[in-house]
N, C-alpha and C positions, 0 to 999 in steps of 0.2 A: 462529383463536384470539383468546381473551378478552382485550381491552386490559388489563384490571386483574386479570389472575389471580394466584394467590398467588407462583408463582414470580417473575413479572415484578416484582411489588412487592417481594420481596425483593432482586433485582438492582439495581432503582433505589435502594434504600435503601442498600445497598452501596457502590455507587458514589458516592451522595451522601455518605456518611461518608467515604470515601477523599479526595473533593474537598475538601468544606467544613470537614474537621477537619485538613487540609493533611497527611494522611498520604501524599498522592502525592510530598512531599519525601522520602521513603524509596525512590522509585523512581528509575531512571535516565531523568528527564525533562530534566535539566539546565536546568530553568525557573526563572524567577524570579517568575512572578505567574500567577495563574490565567487561562485563556483568552487568552494573550499572542499566539498566532498569529492568533486572531480580531481582536484588538484592533488588531493589525498594520495592518489595512485602514484603520480610521479615523485611526490615528495618522499613517499616511504622509501621508493627506487633509490632516490638521490641520498637520502640519510643512512641506507644501508652500505651504499657504496662510499660515502663519506667524502663526495665530490664539490662539496660547497656550493652547490647550485642550489640549494635549499637552507635558509638560515639556521644556526646552530640552536637557536631557542625553540624554533618549530619542531626540529628533529629530536629535541628532549622531550617534547610531549608525544610525539608521534611514535617514538621507538618504546614508550612506557608499555606498549601493547603489542601482540602480534598482529599479522597482517589480517585485517578483518573480513577480506573477500576472499573468492577463489583467486588461486594463483594464476590462473590464466591472465588475470588483470595485469599482473606484474611482467609477464612476457610480454604483454602489448605495449608496456610503456616502454621497453627495451629499443624500441624503433623511434624513440623521441628523445631529443636532449633539450631542446628549448622549452622552456617551462611555459612561456608566454603564450606561444604557439599552441602547445598542448591545451592549455586552459580553454581556447574557443573551440577545440574539437566537440564540445559538447553543444554548440551551439545548433547544429543541424537536428539533434535529438530534441532540443527545445522546440525548434520549428515543427518537427513532425508530431511531438506532444499537443501543441496547439493546433495542428491541423486535424488530428485524429479525434480531439475532444470537439472540435466544431463539426466534425462529419458525423461523429456518434449523436450529437445534439442538434443536427441539422434542421429537424423538424421542429425544434423549439425555438422560442424568441431569442433575440441578440441579449435581452435582459439575463435569460437563465443561463447562456453561454457564458456571459461575464460574470455572473454570481458564481459560477464554478471556477473558472479561470485565475480570478483574483481572490479566491478563498485562501486563508492561511495554509491550509495543506498543500493547494497547488504551488502557490508563492514559495514556501518552503523548499518543495522539490526543485524548483526551477532556481531559486536564488543558490541553492548549496551546489547545483549541479549533479544532483545525486544519480547514482547508477540507475536506480529505478526508471528513470526516464528512458535508458537504454532497454530495460526489460519491457516497458510499458509499449514501446514499438514493437518488439518482437511478440508480445502477447496478443497485439491487434493483428499483426501478420498471421498467428495462429489461429486467431478466430475467424480472418477474413477467408483463409485457405480451408478451413474447416467447414464453413458452411457452403462452399462451393463444390459441387462434385467432381470436376475437372481437376481441381488443384487440392483436393482434399489430403493427398499423400505428401505434400509439402509442408503440411501443418505439423508433420512429426521432426522435421528438420528445424522450423521455428522454434517447438517447444524444446527441443535437444538443446539448441543453442542458448535458450532462455534459461534453462537449469543448468547448464554448464557456468553459465557467468553468475547466476545468483541463488541457486538451489530451491527457493520457494515455489516456483511454478510447477514443482513435481506434484502439487495439489490439483493441477489441471488434468492428470493423467486419467483419472475414472471418468471425465466427460466424453471419452471414446465410447465407453459402454452404451451410451444412449443415443449415439449418432446413427440417425437412419441409412445415411449414403454409404455405409461400410455393409455390402451384401453377407459376406460369410463371417458371422459374429465368432465361431469356433475359431476360426483361424486367427482374427482378430485378437481374440483373448490370448492367443499362443504368443502372436506379436507383442502384445503389450506387456505380457511378462516378460519377455526378453528384453523389450525397451525399457522396462522399469530396472532390471537388472543393470543394464548397461548404464543407464543414467545416473543409478544409485552409486554405482562404482567409479564413475568418472566424475561425480558432483562434488567430492570432498567434504560430504555431509557430516561425516562424524567426526572429522577433524575441525570444521567450522562450529559444531556444536559447542566445542571447549573455547574457541577464540573470538568468535563473533561479541560484537560490542552490545551488551545488555542494556536495556533501558532501566532508567530509574522512575522518577516521576515527571520530570520535564520531556515534553514532546513524546511521552510514553504511548503506545497503542498496544495495550497487552491487557489480560483479563486477570492479571496478576496484581495490578496496582492496588486496589482496595485492600487485599490482603497484605501487601507489603505496608500499606499505611498502618493496618491493624498491628501488626507487628512492632513497628516503628514506635507506636503510641505506647503500646502496653508491654512491649518487651517480650511477648511470646514467640514462639518460633513455628507458626503453622507452616505445613508444608503445602504453600501456595501453589506448587506445580501440579501435585495430585489433585488438590481440592478443584481446581479449574478444570482439569481434564473430566472428573466427576460431573461437575455442572455441564460441560460440552455433551457428554453423553446423554444425561438427565434432558436437555433441550432437544436434541435430535431425537431422542425416544419420544417426549412429546409430541414433537413435529410428526413422527411418524403415525401416532395414531390419534392425533388430533382431529376432529369433525369440520375444522374450517377449511373451506374451500376457496381456491381460487381458479378463474376461468382459464380456459386455454387460449393463450394467444399467440400470435405469429412465433415460429419455430426460431428463427434467428434471434429473436429478442430475448426468447426463453434461454438459449444456448449464451448469449451475452450476459445475461444475468447471473447463470450458473459460473461463468468465468471470474466475475466480478466478485461474486459470493464466496467462491472458493478460495482466492487469495485473501481477500479481507479476514474471514471467518478462521482460516488456517493461520494467519498471522497473528490473529488476535489470541487465540486459545493455545497454539503450539509454539509461540516464539515470544520472548520478551524483546519485542521490536519497537519500532518507532512510527509515527503517523505518516510517513512518506506512502505506505502502502494504500493508504486511503484514496489517492488519486485513481485506483482502480474501480472506486464505486462509481464513476461515470458509467461503466459496462452495464451496471443494475438499472441505470435511470431510465432507458427507453422504455423497459418493461413496466415500471412504476407510473411513467407517464400514460402508458397505454390503459393502465388500470383505471384511469379516471373515468373511462367510459364503460367499464364493466364491473366494478365494485362500489359500495357505498361511499359517497362523498367524504364521510369522516373517517372511514379506512385508508383511503387514498390520501388525504389530507396528512393523516398521522404518518403514513409511509413517507411520505415527501418531507415533511418538517424533519423527521428524526434524520433523514438522510443528508439534508442540506445542514441541519444542526452540528452534524457530527463533523463536517469539514470546516465549520467556523467556530466551534465551541473552544478551539485554543486560546481563542482572544480573552475567554473568560480570566483563566488564570493568568494570563500575560497581563491583564488590566489590573487585577488585584495586586500583583508583584509591582507594578508601577505605581500605582496609587499609595501602596503602602510601604514602597521602598524595600522590599522583602528581599533579604540576602540569603540564597539558598544554601550558602555554604555554613552561614550562622545557626541557621535553622536546623540543620542536622546535627549540630553540636548542642543547641539548646533546645530542648524538648518541652519546654514550658508552655502550658496551654493559656497563652495571653490571647486577649480578642482578636489580634490580627491573625495569630496564627491558626486560630479557629476559623475565622473567615476563610483563610487560604486554604485549609484543609477541605472545608465544605465546597469551594470552588472546584477543587480537584475530584471530590466525591461526586460533585452533579455532572462535571465533564465525563467521568468513567460511567455515570449512569446512562448518559446518551449513548456512549460506545456499547455498553452491554445491550442496550434496546436495539441499537442498529444490528448488531450481531444475532440477536434474537430474531427479528424480523428475516435478516438474509436466510438464517438456518430453517425457519418455518416455510418460507416460500420455496426455496431450494430444494428442500426435502420433498415437497409437494410435487415439484416440478419433475424431479429426478424419479419418484416413485411411478408417476404417470407415464414417463417415457419408458420405465421397464416394464409397463403392464400391471403394476401391483396397486390394487386398491386400498385406499387407506381411509 
């Protein structure tokens, strides 16, 4: 793909206009400044050093919590003193993100590319300068290396780096079990065990489980949200962490034994689908995280578009609508908040079932219904692909 083809230039200009003309303020980003997630890295360092390079008010907010990312990011910031210079280091990864998205969707129309790139999920990650943009590039390098026999071993380096920087790519390790271009499966299994041990040891996983920033309702992408709402409204204390894990087991079990069939498609597209699915599903069920991870849904789209030729049109349309709805549905709750001037702080204090609160609650439930349907679709398809590649009939 030409790095400077006409469509790519259009996408870059469009994103630049949204960012630098402050059009992102019309999106549900809930942000206060450009690239604030990226700046959090150097601001946390400045605040702990008390060097007056970050405002005191911002430091008071930042230091209310422990550092939410692996410590390697703090070590990285020690190479930089200029906050304004550091701010724009995320730009190459934004360019990389747009380039990779346009490459993944290169067979689709410019309209499809734009609908994805300007979606609330995509603009949120770009506007915030979220670290997931860095992980996105590494995961694509992992995928690109994995599907090429000559570079397959470089995929371990890309994956290890991604895990070291953000932990959740651990979910991708099982994909090695169904890759055909590794000849000695027994040796591969032994190596994967060692690789898993090393990455777990160095990933700070168990420390981050206590310190990471758990989502509430705003921008949340978590299976726990409906149960949190139930607890909030009824004052019950359902153990939503256990309940959601039970649901995950049930959905996977159903997928294993379901008679629903999906056709064999190009191996590269199936591997791409498994990558996107693993990150999204693990994030939804095993983490109380945010919608940033939905940018990885693009890895699943080439297979879904390919299904247009091989499955019923209604099924294809359903899969496509749910996938794209999930990256735009954040606007639903955002518009309700704007129309009815909903103050989330007051709402947490006042639990009264007013008409506005009910409408807002229903919008959250509808949004999360779409998220659940998305994850059920991903689990069903990825389970069928995984079992097929393991040679297990379902």
